[in-house]
Predicted model as a PDB file, atoms N, CA, C, CB and O in Angstrom, pLDDT in the B-factor column:
MODEL        1                                                                  
ATOM      1  N   PHE A   1     109.377  11.392 116.192  1.00 67.00           N  
ATOM      2  CA  PHE A   1     110.332  11.362 114.934  1.00 67.00           C  
ATOM      3  C   PHE A   1     109.976  12.517 114.062  1.00 67.00           C  
ATOM      4  CB  PHE A   1     110.204   9.973 114.053  1.00 67.00           C  
ATOM      5  O   PHE A   1     110.554  12.699 112.991  1.00 67.00           O  
ATOM      6  N   SER A   2     108.917  13.398 114.559  1.00 76.00           N  
ATOM      7  CA  SER A   2     108.628  14.850 113.640  1.00 76.00           C  
ATOM      8  C   SER A   2     108.034  14.067 112.445  1.00 76.00           C  
ATOM      9  CB  SER A   2     110.214  15.980 113.129  1.00 76.00           C  
ATOM     10  O   SER A   2     108.473  14.551 111.402  1.00 76.00           O  
ATOM     11  N   ALA A   3     107.160  12.990 112.213  1.00 80.00           N  
ATOM     12  CA  ALA A   3     106.757  12.714 111.162  1.00 80.00           C  
ATOM     13  C   ALA A   3     105.368  13.383 110.982  1.00 80.00           C  
ATOM     14  CB  ALA A   3     106.841  11.388 111.042  1.00 80.00           C  
ATOM     15  O   ALA A   3     104.660  13.787 111.905  1.00 80.00           O  
ATOM     16  N   ASP A   4     105.022  13.451 109.371  1.00 85.00           N  
ATOM     17  CA  ASP A   4     103.970  14.083 109.019  1.00 85.00           C  
ATOM     18  C   ASP A   4     102.686  13.348 109.366  1.00 85.00           C  
ATOM     19  CB  ASP A   4     104.090  14.364 107.707  1.00 85.00           C  
ATOM     20  O   ASP A   4     101.637  13.972 109.525  1.00 85.00           O  
ATOM     21  N   ALA A   5     102.759  12.006 109.486  1.00 84.00           N  
ATOM     22  CA  ALA A   5     101.790  11.134 109.500  1.00 84.00           C  
ATOM     23  C   ALA A   5     102.150   9.673 110.135  1.00 84.00           C  
ATOM     24  CB  ALA A   5     101.355  11.068 108.157  1.00 84.00           C  
ATOM     25  O   ALA A   5     103.309   9.292 109.968  1.00 84.00           O  
ATOM     26  N   GLY A   6     101.278   8.847 110.831  1.00 85.00           N  
ATOM     27  CA  GLY A   6     101.569   7.623 111.492  1.00 85.00           C  
ATOM     28  C   GLY A   6     100.496   6.471 111.089  1.00 85.00           C  
ATOM     29  O   GLY A   6      99.456   6.764 110.499  1.00 85.00           O  
ATOM     30  N   VAL A   7     100.790   5.290 111.412  1.00 85.00           N  
ATOM     31  CA  VAL A   7     100.105   4.261 111.475  1.00 85.00           C  
ATOM     32  C   VAL A   7     100.276   3.392 112.840  1.00 85.00           C  
ATOM     33  CB  VAL A   7     100.409   3.596 110.325  1.00 85.00           C  
ATOM     34  O   VAL A   7     101.439   3.189 113.187  1.00 85.00           O  
ATOM     35  N   MET A   8      99.366   2.927 113.548  1.00 84.00           N  
ATOM     36  CA  MET A   8      99.519   2.018 114.436  1.00 84.00           C  
ATOM     37  C   MET A   8      98.498   0.963 114.343  1.00 84.00           C  
ATOM     38  CB  MET A   8      99.563   2.592 115.626  1.00 84.00           C  
ATOM     39  O   MET A   8      97.284   1.134 114.227  1.00 84.00           O  
ATOM     40  N   VAL A   9      99.250  -0.336 114.421  1.00 83.00           N  
ATOM     41  CA  VAL A   9      98.728  -1.550 114.511  1.00 83.00           C  
ATOM     42  C   VAL A   9      98.147  -2.131 115.380  1.00 83.00           C  
ATOM     43  CB  VAL A   9      99.330  -2.159 114.327  1.00 83.00           C  
ATOM     44  O   VAL A   9      98.845  -2.878 116.066  1.00 83.00           O  
ATOM     45  N   THR A  10      96.923  -2.052 115.653  1.00 82.00           N  
ATOM     46  CA  THR A  10      96.153  -2.535 116.757  1.00 82.00           C  
ATOM     47  C   THR A  10      95.199  -3.496 116.832  1.00 82.00           C  
ATOM     48  CB  THR A  10      95.635  -1.709 117.180  1.00 82.00           C  
ATOM     49  O   THR A  10      94.646  -3.671 115.746  1.00 82.00           O  
ATOM     50  N   GLY A  11      94.757  -4.262 117.814  1.00 76.00           N  
ATOM     51  CA  GLY A  11      93.689  -5.102 117.867  1.00 76.00           C  
ATOM     52  C   GLY A  11      92.843  -5.179 119.099  1.00 76.00           C  
ATOM     53  O   GLY A  11      92.076  -6.109 119.344  1.00 76.00           O  
ATOM     54  N   SER A  12      93.053  -4.069 119.899  1.00 73.00           N  
ATOM     55  CA  SER A  12      92.329  -4.149 121.097  1.00 73.00           C  
ATOM     56  C   SER A  12      90.775  -4.036 121.105  1.00 73.00           C  
ATOM     57  CB  SER A  12      92.837  -3.175 121.895  1.00 73.00           C  
ATOM     58  O   SER A  12      90.048  -4.366 122.041  1.00 73.00           O  
ATOM     59  N   HIS A  13      90.411  -3.551 119.990  1.00 73.00           N  
ATOM     60  CA  HIS A  13      88.971  -3.119 119.772  1.00 73.00           C  
ATOM     61  C   HIS A  13      88.374  -4.345 118.781  1.00 73.00           C  
ATOM     62  CB  HIS A  13      88.881  -1.456 119.004  1.00 73.00           C  
ATOM     63  O   HIS A  13      87.156  -4.473 118.659  1.00 73.00           O  
ATOM     64  N   ASN A  14      89.192  -5.123 118.174  1.00 73.00           N  
ATOM     65  CA  ASN A  14      88.627  -6.268 117.436  1.00 73.00           C  
ATOM     66  C   ASN A  14      88.701  -7.792 117.667  1.00 73.00           C  
ATOM     67  CB  ASN A  14      89.074  -6.138 116.340  1.00 73.00           C  
ATOM     68  O   ASN A  14      89.639  -8.221 118.338  1.00 73.00           O  
ATOM     69  N   PRO A  15      87.971  -8.469 117.264  1.00 81.00           N  
ATOM     70  CA  PRO A  15      88.149  -9.987 117.626  1.00 81.00           C  
ATOM     71  C   PRO A  15      89.524 -10.478 117.745  1.00 81.00           C  
ATOM     72  CB  PRO A  15      87.510 -10.860 116.602  1.00 81.00           C  
ATOM     73  O   PRO A  15      90.380  -9.917 117.060  1.00 81.00           O  
ATOM     74  N   PRO A  16      89.862 -11.444 118.515  1.00 80.00           N  
ATOM     75  CA  PRO A  16      91.253 -12.034 118.584  1.00 80.00           C  
ATOM     76  C   PRO A  16      91.808 -12.204 117.226  1.00 80.00           C  
ATOM     77  CB  PRO A  16      91.269 -13.401 119.305  1.00 80.00           C  
ATOM     78  O   PRO A  16      93.023 -12.010 117.268  1.00 80.00           O  
ATOM     79  N   ASP A  17      91.412 -12.477 116.099  1.00 83.00           N  
ATOM     80  CA  ASP A  17      91.840 -13.075 114.854  1.00 83.00           C  
ATOM     81  C   ASP A  17      91.998 -12.072 114.006  1.00 83.00           C  
ATOM     82  CB  ASP A  17      90.974 -14.054 114.301  1.00 83.00           C  
ATOM     83  O   ASP A  17      92.307 -12.298 112.836  1.00 83.00           O  
ATOM     84  N   GLN A  18      91.813 -10.853 114.464  1.00 81.00           N  
ATOM     85  CA  GLN A  18      91.849  -9.497 113.715  1.00 81.00           C  
ATOM     86  C   GLN A  18      92.588  -8.419 114.054  1.00 81.00           C  
ATOM     87  CB  GLN A  18      90.733  -8.980 113.667  1.00 81.00           C  
ATOM     88  O   GLN A  18      92.404  -8.086 115.225  1.00 81.00           O  
ATOM     89  N   ASN A  19      93.519  -7.613 113.332  1.00 81.00           N  
ATOM     90  CA  ASN A  19      94.056  -6.298 113.165  1.00 81.00           C  
ATOM     91  C   ASN A  19      93.528  -5.183 113.073  1.00 81.00           C  
ATOM     92  CB  ASN A  19      94.609  -6.234 112.366  1.00 81.00           C  
ATOM     93  O   ASN A  19      92.652  -5.139 112.209  1.00 81.00           O  
ATOM     94  N   GLY A  20      93.712  -4.238 113.631  1.00 83.00           N  
ATOM     95  CA  GLY A  20      93.172  -2.697 113.284  1.00 83.00           C  
ATOM     96  C   GLY A  20      94.245  -2.033 112.864  1.00 83.00           C  
ATOM     97  O   GLY A  20      95.418  -2.401 112.811  1.00 83.00           O  
ATOM     98  N   PHE A  21      93.714  -0.957 112.549  1.00 84.00           N  
ATOM     99  CA  PHE A  21      94.876   0.242 112.141  1.00 84.00           C  
ATOM    100  C   PHE A  21      94.205   1.610 112.603  1.00 84.00           C  
ATOM    101  CB  PHE A  21      95.252   0.338 110.263  1.00 84.00           C  
ATOM    102  O   PHE A  21      93.076   2.016 112.326  1.00 84.00           O  
ATOM    103  N   LYS A  22      95.172   2.206 113.367  1.00 86.00           N  
ATOM    104  CA  LYS A  22      94.767   3.833 113.781  1.00 86.00           C  
ATOM    105  C   LYS A  22      95.725   4.755 112.660  1.00 86.00           C  
ATOM    106  CB  LYS A  22      95.304   4.291 115.746  1.00 86.00           C  
ATOM    107  O   LYS A  22      96.879   4.378 112.458  1.00 86.00           O  
ATOM    108  N   PHE A  23      95.283   5.766 112.070  1.00 88.00           N  
ATOM    109  CA  PHE A  23      95.950   6.437 111.133  1.00 88.00           C  
ATOM    110  C   PHE A  23      95.895   7.752 111.821  1.00 88.00           C  
ATOM    111  CB  PHE A  23      95.370   6.345 109.696  1.00 88.00           C  
ATOM    112  O   PHE A  23      94.942   7.962 112.571  1.00 88.00           O  
ATOM    113  N   MET A  24      96.932   8.788 111.630  1.00 88.00           N  
ATOM    114  CA  MET A  24      97.157   9.991 111.994  1.00 88.00           C  
ATOM    115  C   MET A  24      97.706  10.576 110.949  1.00 88.00           C  
ATOM    116  CB  MET A  24      97.845  10.105 113.074  1.00 88.00           C  
ATOM    117  O   MET A  24      98.581  10.031 110.276  1.00 88.00           O  
ATOM    118  N   LEU A  25      97.227  11.770 110.714  1.00 87.00           N  
ATOM    119  CA  LEU A  25      97.778  12.803 109.873  1.00 87.00           C  
ATOM    120  C   LEU A  25      98.052  14.024 110.569  1.00 87.00           C  
ATOM    121  CB  LEU A  25      96.927  13.088 108.793  1.00 87.00           C  
ATOM    122  O   LEU A  25      97.129  14.704 111.018  1.00 87.00           O  
ATOM    123  N   GLY A  26      99.570  14.437 110.721  1.00 87.00           N  
ATOM    124  CA  GLY A  26      99.673  15.349 111.829  1.00 87.00           C  
ATOM    125  C   GLY A  26      99.384  14.974 113.266  1.00 87.00           C  
ATOM    126  O   GLY A  26      99.756  13.899 113.737  1.00 87.00           O  
ATOM    127  N   THR A  27      98.837  15.716 113.826  1.00 85.00           N  
ATOM    128  CA  THR A  27      98.251  15.289 115.151  1.00 85.00           C  
ATOM    129  C   THR A  27      96.901  14.949 115.185  1.00 85.00           C  
ATOM    130  CB  THR A  27      98.393  16.261 116.105  1.00 85.00           C  
ATOM    131  O   THR A  27      96.374  14.886 116.296  1.00 85.00           O  
ATOM    132  N   LYS A  28      96.224  14.713 114.176  1.00 90.00           N  
ATOM    133  CA  LYS A  28      94.678  14.514 114.031  1.00 90.00           C  
ATOM    134  C   LYS A  28      94.439  12.897 113.695  1.00 90.00           C  
ATOM    135  CB  LYS A  28      94.027  15.557 112.701  1.00 90.00           C  
ATOM    136  O   LYS A  28      95.282  12.207 113.121  1.00 90.00           O  
ATOM    137  N   PRO A  29      93.606  12.588 113.990  1.00 90.00           N  
ATOM    138  CA  PRO A  29      93.101  11.186 113.642  1.00 90.00           C  
ATOM    139  C   PRO A  29      92.571  11.008 112.001  1.00 90.00           C  
ATOM    140  CB  PRO A  29      91.796  10.860 114.712  1.00 90.00           C  
ATOM    141  O   PRO A  29      91.902  11.922 111.518  1.00 90.00           O  
ATOM    142  N   PHE A  30      92.786  10.216 111.460  1.00 86.00           N  
ATOM    143  CA  PHE A  30      92.459  10.280 109.810  1.00 86.00           C  
ATOM    144  C   PHE A  30      91.780   8.960 109.609  1.00 86.00           C  
ATOM    145  CB  PHE A  30      93.918  10.415 108.704  1.00 86.00           C  
ATOM    146  O   PHE A  30      92.393   7.902 109.748  1.00 86.00           O  
ATOM    147  N   PHE A  31      90.530   9.020 109.287  1.00 87.00           N  
ATOM    148  CA  PHE A  31      89.472   7.842 109.214  1.00 87.00           C  
ATOM    149  C   PHE A  31      88.533   8.158 108.517  1.00 87.00           C  
ATOM    150  CB  PHE A  31      88.886   7.392 110.389  1.00 87.00           C  
ATOM    151  O   PHE A  31      88.349   9.336 108.210  1.00 87.00           O  
ATOM    152  N   GLY A  32      87.629   7.039 108.060  1.00 86.00           N  
ATOM    153  CA  GLY A  32      86.328   7.028 107.656  1.00 86.00           C  
ATOM    154  C   GLY A  32      86.442   7.489 105.758  1.00 86.00           C  
ATOM    155  O   GLY A  32      87.168   6.873 104.978  1.00 86.00           O  
ATOM    156  N   ALA A  33      85.704   8.471 105.428  1.00 90.00           N  
ATOM    157  CA  ALA A  33      85.748   9.123 104.281  1.00 90.00           C  
ATOM    158  C   ALA A  33      87.051   9.566 104.010  1.00 90.00           C  
ATOM    159  CB  ALA A  33      84.875  10.117 104.259  1.00 90.00           C  
ATOM    160  O   ALA A  33      87.283   9.618 102.802  1.00 90.00           O  
ATOM    161  N   ASP A  34      87.974   9.902 104.736  1.00 87.00           N  
ATOM    162  CA  ASP A  34      89.250  10.731 104.430  1.00 87.00           C  
ATOM    163  C   ASP A  34      90.064   9.569 103.889  1.00 87.00           C  
ATOM    164  CB  ASP A  34      90.003  11.574 105.805  1.00 87.00           C  
ATOM    165  O   ASP A  34      90.827   9.748 102.941  1.00 87.00           O  
ATOM    166  N   ILE A  35      89.915   8.320 104.496  1.00 83.00           N  
ATOM    167  CA  ILE A  35      90.696   7.423 103.955  1.00 83.00           C  
ATOM    168  C   ILE A  35      90.510   6.998 102.565  1.00 83.00           C  
ATOM    169  CB  ILE A  35      90.648   6.453 104.689  1.00 83.00           C  
ATOM    170  O   ILE A  35      91.372   6.891 101.694  1.00 83.00           O  
ATOM    171  N   GLN A  36      88.942   6.718 102.473  1.00 85.00           N  
ATOM    172  CA  GLN A  36      88.733   6.681 100.929  1.00 85.00           C  
ATOM    173  C   GLN A  36      89.224   7.864  99.862  1.00 85.00           C  
ATOM    174  CB  GLN A  36      87.262   6.593 100.762  1.00 85.00           C  
ATOM    175  O   GLN A  36      89.595   7.614  98.715  1.00 85.00           O  
ATOM    176  N   LEU A  37      89.169   8.983 100.353  1.00 85.00           N  
ATOM    177  CA  LEU A  37      89.765  10.051  99.460  1.00 85.00           C  
ATOM    178  C   LEU A  37      91.045  10.101  99.146  1.00 85.00           C  
ATOM    179  CB  LEU A  37      89.580  11.187  99.901  1.00 85.00           C  
ATOM    180  O   LEU A  37      91.447  10.809  98.223  1.00 85.00           O  
ATOM    181  N   LEU A  38      91.802   9.383  99.850  1.00 78.00           N  
ATOM    182  CA  LEU A  38      93.397   9.265  99.836  1.00 78.00           C  
ATOM    183  C   LEU A  38      93.731   8.101  99.034  1.00 78.00           C  
ATOM    184  CB  LEU A  38      94.076   9.084 101.322  1.00 78.00           C  
ATOM    185  O   LEU A  38      94.708   8.124  98.286  1.00 78.00           O  
ATOM    186  N   LYS A  39      92.949   7.044  99.148  1.00 78.00           N  
ATOM    187  CA  LYS A  39      93.160   5.909  98.222  1.00 78.00           C  
ATOM    188  C   LYS A  39      93.217   5.967  96.562  1.00 78.00           C  
ATOM    189  CB  LYS A  39      92.121   5.061  98.548  1.00 78.00           C  
ATOM    190  O   LYS A  39      93.859   5.087  95.989  1.00 78.00           O  
ATOM    191  N   GLN A  40      92.745   6.696  96.015  1.00 79.00           N  
ATOM    192  CA  GLN A  40      92.571   6.814  94.554  1.00 79.00           C  
ATOM    193  C   GLN A  40      94.147   7.633  94.192  1.00 79.00           C  
ATOM    194  CB  GLN A  40      90.947   7.816  94.111  1.00 79.00           C  
ATOM    195  O   GLN A  40      94.958   7.138  93.409  1.00 79.00           O  
ATOM    196  N   PRO A  41      94.320   8.629  94.740  1.00 80.00           N  
ATOM    197  CA  PRO A  41      95.805   9.323  94.439  1.00 80.00           C  
ATOM    198  C   PRO A  41      97.067   8.437  95.050  1.00 80.00           C  
ATOM    199  CB  PRO A  41      95.874  10.948  95.215  1.00 80.00           C  
ATOM    200  O   PRO A  41      98.159   8.451  94.482  1.00 80.00           O  
ATOM    201  N   ALA A  42      96.869   7.795  96.050  1.00 76.00           N  
ATOM    202  CA  ALA A  42      97.795   6.996  96.339  1.00 76.00           C  
ATOM    203  C   ALA A  42      98.090   5.811  95.530  1.00 76.00           C  
ATOM    204  CB  ALA A  42      97.584   6.697  97.443  1.00 76.00           C  
ATOM    205  O   ALA A  42      99.244   5.448  95.301  1.00 76.00           O  
ATOM    206  N   GLN A  43      97.136   5.261  95.135  1.00 80.00           N  
ATOM    207  CA  GLN A  43      97.355   4.074  93.938  1.00 80.00           C  
ATOM    208  C   GLN A  43      97.928   4.564  92.587  1.00 80.00           C  
ATOM    209  CB  GLN A  43      95.893   3.362  93.528  1.00 80.00           C  
ATOM    210  O   GLN A  43      98.367   3.745  91.779  1.00 80.00           O  
ATOM    211  N   ALA A  44      97.929   6.040  92.307  1.00 82.00           N  
ATOM    212  CA  ALA A  44      98.344   6.537  91.095  1.00 82.00           C  
ATOM    213  C   ALA A  44      99.690   7.157  91.102  1.00 82.00           C  
ATOM    214  CB  ALA A  44      97.411   7.435  90.642  1.00 82.00           C  
ATOM    215  O   ALA A  44     100.356   7.570  90.152  1.00 82.00           O  
ATOM    216  N   ALA A  45      99.979   7.136  92.504  1.00 76.00           N  
ATOM    217  CA  ALA A  45     101.351   7.940  92.726  1.00 76.00           C  
ATOM    218  C   ALA A  45     102.525   6.916  91.988  1.00 76.00           C  
ATOM    219  CB  ALA A  45     101.709   8.210  94.620  1.00 76.00           C  
ATOM    220  O   ALA A  45     102.589   5.687  92.029  1.00 76.00           O  
ATOM    221  N   ALA A  46     103.476   7.956  91.262  1.00 66.00           N  
ATOM    222  CA  ALA A  46     104.524   7.153  91.018  1.00 66.00           C  
ATOM    223  C   ALA A  46     105.679   6.932  91.804  1.00 66.00           C  
ATOM    224  CB  ALA A  46     104.894   7.461  90.049  1.00 66.00           C  
ATOM    225  O   ALA A  46     106.485   6.030  91.574  1.00 66.00           O  
ATOM    226  N   THR A  47     105.773   7.797  92.786  1.00 71.00           N  
ATOM    227  CA  THR A  47     106.623   7.608  93.761  1.00 71.00           C  
ATOM    228  C   THR A  47     106.308   7.494  95.006  1.00 71.00           C  
ATOM    229  CB  THR A  47     107.349   8.359  93.733  1.00 71.00           C  
ATOM    230  O   THR A  47     105.822   8.489  95.544  1.00 71.00           O  
ATOM    231  N   PRO A  48     106.486   6.320  95.764  1.00 68.00           N  
ATOM    232  CA  PRO A  48     105.842   6.053  97.147  1.00 68.00           C  
ATOM    233  C   PRO A  48     106.804   6.832  98.330  1.00 68.00           C  
ATOM    234  CB  PRO A  48     105.769   4.262  97.435  1.00 68.00           C  
ATOM    235  O   PRO A  48     108.016   7.020  98.220  1.00 68.00           O  
ATOM    236  N   GLY A  49     106.017   7.205  99.397  1.00 70.00           N  
ATOM    237  CA  GLY A  49     106.422   7.829 100.470  1.00 70.00           C  
ATOM    238  C   GLY A  49     107.810   7.488 100.982  1.00 70.00           C  
ATOM    239  O   GLY A  49     108.471   6.778 100.224  1.00 70.00           O  
ATOM    240  N   ARG A  50     108.323   7.823 102.011  1.00 75.00           N  
ATOM    241  CA  ARG A  50     109.456   7.330 102.755  1.00 75.00           C  
ATOM    242  C   ARG A  50     109.174   6.424 103.891  1.00 75.00           C  
ATOM    243  CB  ARG A  50     110.186   8.412 103.243  1.00 75.00           C  
ATOM    244  O   ARG A  50     108.275   6.773 104.657  1.00 75.00           O  
ATOM    245  N   LEU A  51     109.754   5.397 104.105  1.00 77.00           N  
ATOM    246  CA  LEU A  51     109.418   4.350 105.182  1.00 77.00           C  
ATOM    247  C   LEU A  51     110.588   4.604 106.306  1.00 77.00           C  
ATOM    248  CB  LEU A  51     109.440   2.664 104.523  1.00 77.00           C  
ATOM    249  O   LEU A  51     111.763   4.759 105.974  1.00 77.00           O  
ATOM    250  N   THR A  52     110.267   4.623 107.291  1.00 78.00           N  
ATOM    251  CA  THR A  52     111.712   4.991 108.334  1.00 78.00           C  
ATOM    252  C   THR A  52     111.038   3.893 109.556  1.00 78.00           C  
ATOM    253  CB  THR A  52     111.967   7.232 109.045  1.00 78.00           C  
ATOM    254  O   THR A  52     109.901   3.953 110.022  1.00 78.00           O  
ATOM    255  N   HIS A  53     112.051   2.962 109.876  1.00 84.00           N  
ATOM    256  CA  HIS A  53     112.057   1.985 111.049  1.00 84.00           C  
ATOM    257  C   HIS A  53     113.019   2.852 111.967  1.00 84.00           C  
ATOM    258  CB  HIS A  53     112.655   0.306 110.668  1.00 84.00           C  
ATOM    259  O   HIS A  53     114.004   3.555 111.741  1.00 84.00           O  
ATOM    260  N   GLY A  54     112.164   2.427 113.326  1.00 85.00           N  
ATOM    261  CA  GLY A  54     113.031   2.806 114.507  1.00 85.00           C  
ATOM    262  C   GLY A  54     112.265   2.434 115.694  1.00 85.00           C  
ATOM    263  O   GLY A  54     111.079   2.123 115.588  1.00 85.00           O  
ATOM    264  N   SER A  55     112.894   2.445 116.859  1.00 89.00           N  
ATOM    265  CA  SER A  55     112.269   1.766 117.946  1.00 89.00           C  
ATOM    266  C   SER A  55     111.555   3.294 118.636  1.00 89.00           C  
ATOM    267  CB  SER A  55     113.542   0.755 119.029  1.00 89.00           C  
ATOM    268  O   SER A  55     112.195   4.344 118.582  1.00 89.00           O  
ATOM    269  N   VAL A  56     110.495   3.240 119.119  1.00 86.00           N  
ATOM    270  CA  VAL A  56     110.072   4.071 120.193  1.00 86.00           C  
ATOM    271  C   VAL A  56     110.064   3.760 121.642  1.00 86.00           C  
ATOM    272  CB  VAL A  56     108.941   4.359 119.939  1.00 86.00           C  
ATOM    273  O   VAL A  56     109.489   4.476 122.461  1.00 86.00           O  
ATOM    274  N   MET A  57     110.628   2.823 121.904  1.00 92.00           N  
ATOM    275  CA  MET A  57     110.768   2.509 123.532  1.00 92.00           C  
ATOM    276  C   MET A  57     111.595   3.522 124.256  1.00 92.00           C  
ATOM    277  CB  MET A  57     111.493   1.057 123.831  1.00 92.00           C  
ATOM    278  O   MET A  57     111.209   3.773 125.398  1.00 92.00           O  
ATOM    279  N   GLU A  58     112.392   3.998 123.934  1.00 92.00           N  
ATOM    280  CA  GLU A  58     113.000   4.806 124.624  1.00 92.00           C  
ATOM    281  C   GLU A  58     112.777   6.272 124.608  1.00 92.00           C  
ATOM    282  CB  GLU A  58     114.063   4.556 124.402  1.00 92.00           C  
ATOM    283  O   GLU A  58     113.146   6.936 125.577  1.00 92.00           O  
ATOM    284  N   PRO A  59     112.177   6.862 123.542  1.00 89.00           N  
ATOM    285  CA  PRO A  59     111.428   8.121 123.741  1.00 89.00           C  
ATOM    286  C   PRO A  59     109.974   7.941 124.444  1.00 89.00           C  
ATOM    287  CB  PRO A  59     111.252   8.794 122.328  1.00 89.00           C  
ATOM    288  O   PRO A  59     109.335   8.911 124.853  1.00 89.00           O  
ATOM    289  N   TYR A  60     109.530   6.633 124.540  1.00 90.00           N  
ATOM    290  CA  TYR A  60     108.160   6.496 124.921  1.00 90.00           C  
ATOM    291  C   TYR A  60     108.448   6.609 126.811  1.00 90.00           C  
ATOM    292  CB  TYR A  60     107.402   4.784 124.182  1.00 90.00           C  
ATOM    293  O   TYR A  60     107.898   7.336 127.638  1.00 90.00           O  
ATOM    294  N   LEU A  61     109.478   5.610 126.968  1.00 94.00           N  
ATOM    295  CA  LEU A  61     109.698   5.699 128.469  1.00 94.00           C  
ATOM    296  C   LEU A  61     110.029   6.892 128.853  1.00 94.00           C  
ATOM    297  CB  LEU A  61     110.667   4.864 128.979  1.00 94.00           C  
ATOM    298  O   LEU A  61     109.432   7.257 129.866  1.00 94.00           O  
ATOM    299  N   ALA A  62     111.066   7.933 128.230  1.00 93.00           N  
ATOM    300  CA  ALA A  62     111.511   9.048 128.519  1.00 93.00           C  
ATOM    301  C   ALA A  62     110.065  10.007 128.743  1.00 93.00           C  
ATOM    302  CB  ALA A  62     112.562   9.466 127.375  1.00 93.00           C  
ATOM    303  O   ALA A  62     109.898  10.476 129.868  1.00 93.00           O  
ATOM    304  N   ALA A  63     109.213  10.242 127.862  1.00 91.00           N  
ATOM    305  CA  ALA A  63     108.094  10.791 128.164  1.00 91.00           C  
ATOM    306  C   ALA A  63     107.291  10.533 129.305  1.00 91.00           C  
ATOM    307  CB  ALA A  63     107.481  10.640 127.292  1.00 91.00           C  
ATOM    308  O   ALA A  63     106.669  11.405 129.912  1.00 91.00           O  
ATOM    309  N   LEU A  64     107.316   9.006 129.665  1.00 93.00           N  
ATOM    310  CA  LEU A  64     106.600   8.641 130.612  1.00 93.00           C  
ATOM    311  C   LEU A  64     107.218   9.294 132.014  1.00 93.00           C  
ATOM    312  CB  LEU A  64     106.518   7.154 130.533  1.00 93.00           C  
ATOM    313  O   LEU A  64     106.596   9.946 132.853  1.00 93.00           O  
ATOM    314  N   ALA A  65     108.378   8.991 132.018  1.00 95.00           N  
ATOM    315  CA  ALA A  65     109.137   9.521 133.061  1.00 95.00           C  
ATOM    316  C   ALA A  65     109.207  11.110 133.505  1.00 95.00           C  
ATOM    317  CB  ALA A  65     110.360   9.117 132.732  1.00 95.00           C  
ATOM    318  O   ALA A  65     109.294  11.581 134.639  1.00 95.00           O  
ATOM    319  N   ASP A  66     109.140  11.759 132.256  1.00 94.00           N  
ATOM    320  CA  ASP A  66     109.005  13.278 132.561  1.00 94.00           C  
ATOM    321  C   ASP A  66     107.614  13.709 133.120  1.00 94.00           C  
ATOM    322  CB  ASP A  66     109.264  14.112 131.235  1.00 94.00           C  
ATOM    323  O   ASP A  66     107.448  14.557 133.996  1.00 94.00           O  
ATOM    324  N   ALA A  67     106.426  12.847 132.348  1.00 92.00           N  
ATOM    325  CA  ALA A  67     105.256  13.125 132.936  1.00 92.00           C  
ATOM    326  C   ALA A  67     105.097  12.705 134.490  1.00 92.00           C  
ATOM    327  CB  ALA A  67     104.282  12.504 132.119  1.00 92.00           C  
ATOM    328  O   ALA A  67     104.331  13.345 135.210  1.00 92.00           O  
ATOM    329  N   TYR A  68     105.686  11.839 134.881  1.00 92.00           N  
ATOM    330  CA  TYR A  68     105.269  11.612 136.352  1.00 92.00           C  
ATOM    331  C   TYR A  68     106.296  11.951 137.380  1.00 92.00           C  
ATOM    332  CB  TYR A  68     104.903  10.169 136.578  1.00 92.00           C  
ATOM    333  O   TYR A  68     106.149  11.550 138.535  1.00 92.00           O  
ATOM    334  N   ALA A  69     107.430  12.738 136.992  1.00 89.00           N  
ATOM    335  CA  ALA A  69     108.494  12.942 137.707  1.00 89.00           C  
ATOM    336  C   ALA A  69     107.949  14.317 138.433  1.00 89.00           C  
ATOM    337  CB  ALA A  69     109.880  12.992 136.802  1.00 89.00           C  
ATOM    338  O   ALA A  69     107.468  15.292 137.857  1.00 89.00           O  
ATOM    339  N   GLU A  70     108.152  14.137 139.873  1.00 68.00           N  
ATOM    340  CA  GLU A  70     107.884  14.945 140.869  1.00 68.00           C  
ATOM    341  C   GLU A  70     108.831  15.952 141.177  1.00 68.00           C  
ATOM    342  CB  GLU A  70     107.661  14.261 141.872  1.00 68.00           C  
ATOM    343  O   GLU A  70     108.622  16.733 142.105  1.00 68.00           O  
TER     344      GLU A  70                                                      
ENDMDL                                                                          
END                                                                             
């Protein structure tokens, strides 16, 4: 999708009643103190970012097929 950032909701590493979030900024993980630094300017922003909805299933399956093609 050529996004500048992304968030994945996951629970694989948490207890069954909890979800977790994995953040990416560009192609690198974004976590810890970096998230805390982002909090204040994000709360003060007058204009929110853009939210895009879409399915990743077809591009994901195509990437798998390409990766395992002989």
